[in-house]
C-alpha positions, 0 to 999 in steps of 0.5 A, spaced: 103 501 461 099 495 463 093 499 465 092 501 458 092 494 456 087 492 461 081 495 463 081 499 470 075 495 473 079 489 472 086 492 475 081 494 481 079 487 482 086 484 481 089 489 486 083 488 491 084 480 490 091 481 492 090 485 498 085 481 501 088 474 501 094 471 498 090 467 493 091 468 486 084 468 482 084 466 475 080 471 473 086 476 475 091 473 471 093 475 464 093 470 458 099 469 453 095 473 448 094 479 453 101 479 455 104 479 448 099 484 446 102 489 452 109 487 450 108 488 443 111 482 441 109 475 438 106 469 442 112 465 439 117 470 442 114 470 449 114 462 448 121 462 446 123 467 452 119 462 457 123 456 454 130 459 455 128 462 462 129 470 459 122 472 459 117 474 465 115 470 471 109 465 469 104 461 473 102 454 470 095 451 472 095 445 469 096 446 461 095 453 462 100 459 462 098 465 466 102 471 468 101 476 474 101 483 472 106 485 477 111 480 475 110 483 468 111 490 471 117 488 475 120 484 469 120 490 464 123 495 470 129 490 470 130 490 463 137 494 461 136 501 458 140 503 452 147 505 453 148 502 460 155 499 459 152 492 460 156 486 457 154 480 454 154 474 458 157 467 455 150 465 453 149 471 449 156 471 445 154 463 444 148 465 441 151 470 436 156 466 434 151 460 432 147 465 428 153 468 424 155 461 422 148 459 420 
């Protein structure tokens, strides 16, 4: 899914960088715009997820927010699928009540 959003050359560079050492090269990290485009959500939505802790894991480099491709893939794979019987937690119920009263 994400390889379609990123050129294969860049993905190869990322894999080589991660396999040769533990350092993460800034060029191998995804920007907010790239991640929002890959996930097909707005930049505001991605930032809101980050603010409340619901989104994918991210890295802060000074004032820059960056994402590892592997973290995005892991986060997407852990999302619930439809019809799995997942119950809403108290946090989701509280948000629903607030939205209904507003």
